[in-house]
C-alpha positions in Angstrom: 28.3 -72.4 -18.3 30.3 -73.9 -21.6 30.3 -77.7 -20.6 26.0 -76.9 -19.9 25.6 -74.9 -23.4 27.6 -78.1 -25.1 25.5 -81.0 -22.9 22.4 -79.2 -24.4 23.8 -78.9 -28.2 24.5 -82.9 -27.5 20.5 -83.4 -26.5 19.0 -81.0 -29.5 21.9 -83.0 -31.4 20.1 -86.5 -31.0 16.8 -84.8 -30.8 16.5 -83.9 -34.1 19.0 -87.3 -35.6 16.0 -89.5 -33.5 13.1 -87.9 -35.2 15.1 -88.0 -38.9 14.9 -91.8 -37.9 11.0 -92.0 -36.8 10.5 -89.7 -40.3 13.4 -91.6 -41.9 11.1 -95.1 -40.8 7.4 -93.5 -41.6 8.3 -93.1 -45.4 9.7 -97.1 -45.3 5.2 -98.0 -45.1 3.9 -97.4 -48.3 0.0 -98.8 -49.6 -0.1 -102.3 -49.5 1.6 -103.8 -46.7 0.5 -105.8 -43.7 -0.7 -104.9 -40.2 3.2 -107.2 -38.8 5.1 -105.7 -41.6 4.3 -102.2 -40.3 4.5 -103.1 -36.5 8.0 -103.9 -37.5 8.8 -100.9 -39.1 7.6 -98.7 -37.0 6.4 -100.7 -34.0 3.2 -100.5 -31.9 0.8 -96.7 -33.1 0.7 -94.8 -29.6 -3.4 -95.2 -30.7 -5.6 -97.5 -32.2 -9.1 -96.8 -33.5 -12.2 -97.7 -36.5 -13.3 -95.1 -38.6 -15.4 -95.5 -41.7 -14.6 -99.2 -42.2 -11.0 -98.5 -41.8 -8.5 -99.4 -39.5 -6.2 -96.1 -38.1 -3.0 -96.3 -36.4 -1.8 -93.4 -34.9 1.7 -92.7 -34.3 4.3 -89.9 -32.7 7.3 -89.7 -34.2 8.3 -87.8 -31.3 6.8 -88.3 -27.9 6.6 -85.0 -26.8 5.5 -82.9 -29.9 2.0 -83.3 -30.6 2.7 -82.0 -34.5 4.9 -85.0 -35.3 1.4 -87.1 -35.1 1.2 -89.5 -38.5 -1.1 -92.1 -39.2 -1.8 -95.2 -41.1 -5.1 -96.2 -42.4 -5.9 -99.6 -43.2 -8.3 -101.9 -45.3 -8.5 -105.0 -45.0 -5.0 -105.7 -43.6 -3.5 -103.6 -45.3 -2.1 -100.5 -45.5 -4.3 -98.5 -47.9 -3.1 -94.6 -47.0 -0.8 -92.7 -44.8 -0.1 -89.5 -43.7 -1.0 -86.7 -41.2 -4.7 -86.6 -40.2 -7.6 -86.1 -41.7 -8.6 -81.8 -42.0 -12.4 -81.0 -41.6 -13.8 -79.5 -45.1 -15.1 -76.9 -43.4 -13.7 -74.0 -41.0 -14.8 -73.8 -37.9 -17.3 -70.8 -38.9 -19.2 -73.3 -40.5 -19.0 -76.2 -38.2 -20.7 -73.2 -35.7 -23.1 -72.0 -38.0 -24.5 -75.7 -39.2 -25.0 -75.7 -35.7 -26.5 -73.9 -35.1 -28.9 -74.1 -38.4 -29.6 -77.6 -36.5 -30.1 -75.8 -33.4 -32.7 -74.3 -34.8 -34.6 -76.7 -37.2 -34.9 -78.8 -34.0 -36.8 -76.5 -31.8 -40.3 -76.7 -31.2 -43.0 -74.6 -33.1 -46.1 -75.1 -32.2 -49.0 -76.5 -34.9 -51.7 -74.3 -33.1 -52.1 -70.5 -31.4 -51.8 -70.2 -28.1 -55.8 -68.8 -28.4 -56.9 -71.6 -29.6 -55.0 -74.2 -26.6 -57.2 -72.7 -23.8 -60.0 -72.9 -26.4 -59.3 -76.5 -26.4 -58.1 -77.0 -22.3 -61.2 -74.8 -21.3 -63.5 -77.6 -23.7 -61.5 -80.5 -21.8 -62.1 -78.6 -18.5 -66.4 -78.5 -18.6 -66.0 -81.7 -20.4 -64.8 -83.3 -17.2 -66.8 -80.9 -14.9 -69.7 -81.7 -16.9 -69.6 -85.3 -16.9 -68.5 -85.5 -12.4 -71.5 -82.8 -12.4 -73.4 -85.7 -13.7 -72.4 -88.1 -11.7 -72.6 -85.9 -8.3 -76.4 -85.2 -9.6 -77.0 -89.4 -9.5 -75.5 -89.6 -5.4 
C-alpha cells in the first residue's frame, strides 16, 4: 500500500513539474516572434485556424486538461498577442435572448389580411373559369 502511494505521489509531482515547464515555455513567447521561433519554443500547435485576419494556434499545456488551453495569435506571420481564449462579450442568457429576437424578426408577416387574400384568390379563379368557359363555348 505504501509503495502504491509513493508511486502515485511521484507521478503527481512529475505532472506538476511538466505543467510548470510548459507554462514557463509559454511565458517565453512574446509579441513580435515569428512562427518558426514559436515552434522552437512550444513545438507544433495542437490545433490552428484563421479568424478575423489572424492565425490562431492552440496549445494544451496539459494534454489531459482542457482548461490548460493557451492561444497564440499571429498577424502577418508575427505574434500579435497570446493568452486564454477570448470570452464572448455577452452572457449565455443575453445571447439566447438575441437569438430569439432575431428569429422573431425573420417570421413571415403577411402583407394582406386573410379576408383580402380569399377575395383575390376567388377573383383569379373566376377569371380563369371565365376564360375556360369562353373557350368551351367557341367549340
